[in-house]
C-alpha positions in Angstrom: 52.0 -110.3 -57.3 52.0 -106.6 -57.7 49.4 -105.0 -60.0 50.8 -102.0 -61.8 48.2 -99.2 -62.1 49.2 -97.0 -65.0 47.6 -93.5 -65.0 47.1 -92.4 -68.5 45.6 -89.0 -68.9 47.0 -85.5 -69.4 46.5 -82.3 -71.3 49.6 -82.5 -73.4 50.6 -78.8 -73.2 54.2 -78.8 -71.9 55.7 -80.7 -74.8 53.7 -79.0 -77.6 53.7 -79.3 -80.6 54.6 -83.0 -80.3 52.3 -83.6 -77.4 48.7 -82.3 -77.5 45.4 -82.8 -75.8 44.4 -85.4 -78.4 47.7 -87.3 -78.0 49.5 -86.4 -74.8 53.2 -87.1 -74.2 52.9 -90.7 -72.8 52.0 -91.9 -76.3 54.9 -90.3 -78.1 58.4 -91.8 -78.6 60.3 -88.9 -76.9 63.3 -90.9 -76.0 63.9 -94.2 -77.8 61.7 -96.0 -80.3 58.9 -96.9 -77.9 56.4 -94.5 -76.4 56.8 -93.5 -72.7 53.5 -95.5 -72.0 55.0 -98.6 -73.6 58.2 -98.2 -71.7 56.3 -97.9 -68.5 54.2 -101.0 -69.1 57.3 -103.1 -70.0 59.2 -101.7 -67.0 56.4 -103.0 -64.7 56.1 -106.4 -66.2 57.7 -109.8 -65.7 58.3 -111.8 -62.6 56.4 -110.5 -59.6 54.1 -108.3 -61.6 50.5 -109.0 -62.7 49.0 -107.7 -65.9 48.7 -103.9 -65.8 45.5 -102.1 -64.8 45.2 -98.9 -66.9 43.1 -95.9 -65.9 42.4 -93.6 -68.9 39.8 -91.6 -70.7 37.5 -92.6 -73.4 39.5 -90.7 -76.1 42.6 -92.7 -75.4 41.2 -96.2 -74.9 42.1 -97.5 -78.4 45.5 -95.9 -78.4 46.2 -97.7 -75.0 45.2 -101.1 -76.3 47.0 -100.6 -79.6 50.3 -99.6 -78.0 50.1 -102.4 -75.4 49.6 -104.9 -78.2 52.6 -103.5 -80.1 54.6 -104.0 -76.9 53.3 -107.6 -76.5 51.4 -106.9 -73.2 47.8 -107.9 -72.4 46.2 -105.5 -69.9 44.5 -107.0 -66.9 41.8 -104.3 -67.2 41.3 -100.8 -68.7 39.1 -98.6 -66.6 37.5 -95.7 -68.5 37.0 -92.5 -66.5 33.8 -90.7 -67.6 35.7 -87.4 -67.0 39.1 -86.4 -65.8 39.0 -85.8 -62.0 42.8 -85.8 -61.2 44.5 -88.8 -59.5 42.6 -89.3 -56.3 39.4 -90.7 -57.8 41.4 -92.7 -60.4 43.6 -94.3 -57.8 40.6 -95.1 -55.6 38.7 -96.7 -58.5 41.7 -98.9 -59.2 42.0 -100.0 -55.5 38.2 -100.8 -55.3 38.5 -102.8 -58.5 41.3 -104.9 -57.2 39.8 -105.2 -53.7 36.7 -106.8 -55.2 38.7 -109.9 -55.7 41.7 -109.4 -53.4 41.6 -106.8 -50.6 45.2 -107.5 -49.7 46.3 -107.1 -53.4 49.4 -104.9 -53.9 49.0 -101.9 -56.2 51.9 -99.9 -57.7 50.4 -96.6 -58.9 52.6 -94.9 -61.5 52.3 -92.2 -64.1 52.8 -93.5 -67.6 54.8 -90.6 -68.9 58.1 -90.8 -66.9 61.5 -91.8 -68.3 63.3 -94.4 -66.2 66.3 -95.7 -68.2 67.2 -98.5 -65.7 64.1 -100.7 -65.6 65.9 -103.4 -63.5 66.9 -100.9 -60.8 63.4 -99.5 -60.7 61.9 -103.0 -60.2 64.4 -103.7 -57.5 63.4 -100.4 -55.7 59.7 -101.5 -55.9 60.4 -104.8 -54.3 62.2 -103.1 -51.5 58.9 -101.4 -50.6 56.8 -104.6 -50.5 57.3 -105.5 -46.8 56.3 -102.0 -45.7 53.3 -102.0 -47.9 52.2 -105.4 -46.6 52.5 -104.1 -43.1 49.9 -101.4 -43.9 52.2 -98.5 -44.9 51.5 -96.2 -47.9 54.8 -96.3 -49.6 56.0 -93.6 -52.0 59.2 -93.5 -54.0 61.5 -90.5 -53.8 64.1 -89.6 -56.5 67.6 -88.5 -55.4 67.8 -84.8 -56.4 70.6 -83.9 -58.7 70.0 -80.2 -58.8 68.1 -77.5 -56.9 64.9 -78.1 -58.9 61.9 -75.7 -58.3 59.6 -77.6 -60.6 59.1 -80.6 -58.4 57.4 -81.3 -55.0 59.7 -82.8 -52.4 59.5 -85.6 -49.8 61.1 -84.7 -46.4 62.5 -87.8 -44.6 62.5 -88.1 -40.8 66.2 -88.5 -41.0 68.9 -88.2 -43.7 68.7 -90.8 -46.4 70.1 -94.1 -45.1 70.5 -96.8 -47.8 67.9 -97.8 -50.3 65.3 -99.5 -48.1 61.9 -98.1 -46.9 62.3 -95.2 -44.5 60.1 -93.0 -42.4 58.6 -90.0 -44.3 58.1 -86.8 -42.3 56.0 -84.8 -44.8 55.3 -83.7 -48.3 56.7 -80.3 -49.4 55.2 -78.2 -52.1 57.4 -76.9 -55.0 60.0 -74.6 -53.4 61.6 -71.3 -54.5 65.2 -71.4 -55.6 66.7 -70.7 -52.1 64.7 -73.5 -50.4 65.4 -75.9 -53.3 69.1 -75.3 -52.7 68.6 -76.0 -48.9 66.8 -79.2 -49.8 69.6 -80.4 -52.1 72.2 -79.8 -49.3 70.1 -81.3 -46.5 70.4 -85.0 -47.4 66.8 -85.4 -46.1 64.9 -84.4 -49.2 63.9 -86.4 -52.3 61.9 -85.4 -55.3 58.3 -86.6 -55.2 57.8 -88.9 -58.3 54.1 -89.5 -57.6 54.7 -93.3 -57.5 53.0 -95.3 -54.7 52.8 -98.8 -53.4 50.1 -100.1 -51.1 47.5 -102.8 -50.6 44.0 -102.1 -51.8 42.7 -102.3 -48.3 45.2 -99.7 -47.0 44.4 -97.2 -49.7 40.7 -97.5 -49.2 41.1 -97.1 -45.4 43.2 -94.0 -46.0 40.6 -92.5 -48.2 37.9 -93.3 -45.7 39.9 -91.5 -43.0 41.1 -88.5 -44.9 38.8 -88.0 -47.9 35.6 -89.8 -47.0 33.4 -87.8 -49.5 35.2 -89.6 -52.3 34.4 -93.2 -51.2 30.7 -93.6 -51.9 30.5 -92.1 -55.4 33.7 -93.8 -56.6 32.5 -97.1 -55.1 29.2 -96.7 -56.9 30.9 -95.8 -60.2 33.0 -99.0 -59.9 30.1 -101.2 -58.8 27.9 -99.9 -61.7 30.7 -100.1 -64.3 29.7 -101.5 -67.7 31.9 -103.7 -69.9 32.4 -102.2 -73.4 34.5 -104.0 -76.0 37.0 -105.2 -73.4 37.0 -102.0 -71.5 35.3 -101.2 -68.2 33.4 -97.9 -68.3 32.9 -96.4 -64.8 29.4 -95.2 -64.2 29.2 -91.5 -65.2 26.3 -90.5 -62.8 28.2 -90.8 -59.5 31.5 -89.8 -61.1 30.1 -86.4 -62.3 29.9 -84.9 -58.8 33.5 -85.9 -57.8 35.9 -83.0 -57.0 39.2 -82.6 -58.9 41.7 -83.9 -56.3 45.2 -85.3 -56.5 46.0 -88.4 -54.4 48.8 -86.4 -52.7 46.4 -83.7 -51.5 43.5 -85.9 -50.7 45.3 -88.6 -48.8 49.1 -88.7 -48.7 49.7 -85.3 -47.2 47.4 -86.2 -44.3 48.3 -89.8 -43.6 50.6 -90.9 -40.8 51.4 -94.4 -42.1 53.9 -93.2 -44.7 57.2 -94.7 -45.9 59.5 -93.7 -48.7 61.9 -95.8 -50.7 64.8 -93.8 -52.2 65.4 -94.4 -55.9 69.0 -93.4 -56.7 69.2 -94.1 -60.4 68.3 -91.8 -63.3 64.7 -90.6 -63.6 62.9 -87.8 -65.4 59.2 -86.8 -65.7 60.1 -85.1 -69.1 58.2 -82.1 -67.9 59.3 -79.9 -70.8 61.7 -79.6 -73.8 64.6 -78.7 -71.5 64.1 -82.1 -69.8 64.1 -83.9 -73.2 67.4 -82.2 -74.1 68.9 -83.3 -70.8 67.7 -86.9 -71.4 69.2 -87.0 -74.9 72.8 -87.6 -75.9 74.3 -84.2 -76.8 77.2 -84.2 -79.2 80.5 -82.3 -78.5 78.7 -79.0 -79.1 75.8 -79.9 -76.8 73.4 -80.5 -79.6 70.7 -83.2 -79.6 69.3 -83.7 -83.1 66.8 -86.2 -84.5 67.5 -88.2 -87.6 65.9 -85.7 -89.9 67.5 -82.7 -88.3 70.9 -81.2 -89.2 72.8 -78.7 -87.0 75.4 -76.4 -88.6 77.5 -74.3 -86.2 74.9 -74.8 -83.4 75.5 -75.1 -79.6 73.5 -76.4 -76.7 70.3 -76.9 -78.7 67.6 -79.4 -79.4 66.5 -80.0 -83.0 63.7 -82.4 -83.9 61.7 -83.1 -87.0 58.8 -85.4 -86.4 57.4 -85.9 -90.0 58.4 -88.3 -92.7 60.1 -86.4 -95.5 60.5 -83.2 -93.5 64.0 -81.9 -92.9 64.9 -79.4 -90.3 68.2 -77.4 -90.5 69.6 -75.1 -87.8 72.4 -72.7 -88.5 74.3 -70.8 -85.8 71.7 -71.6 -83.1 72.6 -71.4 -79.4 70.4 -72.5 -76.5 67.5 -73.1 -78.8 64.7 -75.7 -79.0 63.3 -76.2 -82.5 60.6 -78.8 -83.0 58.9 -79.2 -86.4 55.6 -81.0 -86.9 53.7 -81.2 -90.2 51.2 -78.5 -89.0 53.2 -76.5 -86.4 56.8 -75.5 -85.6 58.1 -74.4 -82.2 61.3 -72.3 -81.9 62.1 -71.3 -78.3 64.9 -70.2 -76.1 65.8 -73.2 -73.9 65.4 -71.0 -70.8 61.8 -70.2 -71.8 60.5 -73.7 -72.6 58.2 -73.8 -69.6 56.3 -71.0 -71.4 55.2 -73.3 -74.1 51.8 -73.5 -72.3 51.4 -69.8 -73.0 51.7 -70.6 -76.8 49.0 -73.3 -76.4 46.7 -70.8 -74.6 47.3 -68.2 -77.3 46.5 -70.6 -80.1 43.3 -71.7 -78.3 42.2 -68.1 -78.1 42.8 -67.8 -81.9 40.7 -70.9 -82.5 43.7 -72.8 -84.0 43.1 -76.6 -84.1 46.9 -77.0 -83.7 46.5 -76.0 -80.1 45.0 -79.4 -79.1 44.7 -81.6 -82.2 47.4 -83.6 -84.0 47.1 -83.7 -87.8 46.9 -87.5 -87.4 43.6 -88.7 -85.9 43.7 -92.1 -84.1 40.6 -94.3 -84.3 39.9 -97.9 -83.1 40.5 -99.2 -86.7 43.7 -97.3 -87.3 44.3 -93.7 -88.2 43.9 -91.0 -90.8 45.7 -87.7 -91.5 44.7 -84.8 -93.6 47.1 -84.1 -96.5 45.2 -81.2 -98.1 42.2 -79.2 -96.8 40.7 -76.6 -99.2 37.3 -75.1 -100.2 35.0 -78.0 -101.1 37.6 -80.8 -101.1 39.9 -82.7 -98.7 42.6 -85.3 -99.3 43.4 -87.8 -96.6 45.7 -90.8 -96.0 43.9 -93.6 -94.2 45.6 -96.5 -92.5 43.5 -99.5 -91.5 44.9 -102.2 -89.3 44.7 -105.9 -90.4 41.2 -107.3 -89.8 39.8 -103.9 -88.9 36.7 -102.2 -90.4 35.2 -98.8 -90.5 31.6 -98.4 -89.7 28.8 -98.9 -92.2 27.9 -95.3 -92.9 26.7 -92.6 -95.2 27.3 -88.8 -95.7 24.8 -86.1 -96.3 27.1 -83.4 -97.7 30.1 -85.2 -99.4 31.1 -87.9 -101.9 34.4 -89.8 -101.8 37.0 -91.4 -104.1 39.1 -94.1 -102.6 42.5 -95.2 -104.1 44.3 -98.2 -102.5 48.0 -97.6 -102.3 49.0 -100.6 -100.1 47.3 -103.8 -99.1 43.8 -105.0 -100.0 40.5 -103.3 -99.2 37.1 -104.9 -99.1 34.7 -102.2 -100.1 30.9 -102.1 -99.7 28.9 -99.4 -101.6 25.1 -99.7 -101.5 25.2 -103.4 -100.9 27.8 -104.2 -103.6 31.0 -105.7 -102.2 34.3 -105.8 -104.1 38.0 -106.3 -103.4 40.4 -103.6 -104.3 44.2 -104.2 -104.5 47.0 -101.7 -105.0 46.3 -99.0 -107.6 42.6 -99.7 -107.8 39.9 -97.2 -106.9 36.2 -96.8 -106.2 33.7 -93.9 -106.2 31.3 -93.5 -103.2 28.4 -91.2 -104.3 26.9 -88.7 -101.9 24.3 -90.5 -99.7 25.6 -94.0 -100.5 25.8 -96.5 -97.7 29.4 -97.7 -97.6 32.1 -99.3 -95.6 35.8 -100.2 -96.0 37.5 -103.2 -94.4 41.0 -104.7 -94.3 40.6 -108.4 -94.8 44.3 -109.0 -95.1 47.2 -109.6 -92.7 49.1 -106.4 -93.5 48.0 -102.8 -93.0 45.9 -101.3 -95.8 46.5 -97.7 -96.8 44.4 -95.7 -99.2 44.1 -92.1 -100.3 40.6 -90.6 -99.9 39.5 -87.5 -101.8 36.4 -85.9 -100.4 34.3 -83.4 -102.3 31.3 -81.5 -101.1 29.8 -78.5 -99.4 30.7 -79.7 -95.9 33.6 -81.9 -95.0 33.4 -82.1 -91.2 33.9 -85.4 -89.3 30.4 -85.1 -87.8 28.8 -85.6 -91.3 28.4 -89.4 -90.6 25.3 -91.5 -90.2 26.3 -94.8 -88.8 24.3 -98.0 -89.4 26.7 -100.6 -88.0 29.9 -100.2 -86.0 32.2 -102.8 -84.5 33.2 -100.4 -81.8 29.8 -99.3 -80.6 30.2 -95.7 -81.5 27.1 -93.5 -81.8 
């Protein structure tokens, strides 16, 4: 059995405003109805694959489990990194976790934000690398280049690509300039580096010991001292804090001699920007890719997306344009400049704009909420609570609240009094009252919350009880 290791972090800057630090691109449905993370988990499931091991950060842990549940997949484990330290510590932690029960266990390490349309072809490629991995090789997967791409690293084979089986890898090559990329495309010996690896736990640990030994002791301690938390496994923050920010490529793969590569000849994209999303779409006769709520009139070679219910985007006479509309932010860019989106994010951060990193929808373990109106001394939210979920028992120092149920049933506690509210019923929560809302039903519960007071920040919460062990 192969254990998929899904790496699930990211800063969310290249596909802003849909992807943000609070909700990076792997959780978004960029192509198709499922998120890239869900597609990745399903692609690496079925015969020959064990339940996935997910490595993620604390902020994403409930999004991970919710999206896996929606996809019908139970994770084998979810490791919570105390802080982002790039891929080398994360991959080593996964290998040590698996090695504790099976040192010869096979791990397939993969980013969770790639688009691979042919799941069967990808699984077949993985299986072609198993023999080499069992023999102690560190197997990577190279994508057949379709253009002289300067945005990817490359894998240089020892000889021209021969078939689809595991082949000797000469070296890793950094992102080239345009001239070298053209040479690589013509050589027949270069593949794009997809950052996907297959190896046994023992082989990876030995490679780290040989090439990045300083990582081994602190990561080993972080795994050994990990604490269970609501079905997650929190790595110990003390040894983790001193780890360097290192990629697995730089720390190990570029230095190792026991390397093989399996060519992957079908379609693949890392969806590294809006240009890649346009390429992955289905353009009409005029080269336009438009979402359901977007209308193009006289446009050519453009991408139009509206991401909010009830929001319509119309483009007239656009050419080579990317237009992405969110409830709180709109991007309009020349397709040739979409890699500069990160500059927009940096500018918004300097201006102190929350749109730089935060989605208007805030995901929590019990569901989500979004702000509909925020003004002086009042705020209106829509709150969605999953079946069987409950918010913490809490009070506020600076605000009172009105709750109106618009869908489902709410069990409401206010200063010890418990009542059931159905659709179109409401309750008032005075300032300072100890209160809680729960969804006792089998369908989602939705309510509108009106907050009034001198301070409306999310940190005005005193928690007395919490199912999710939050402070």
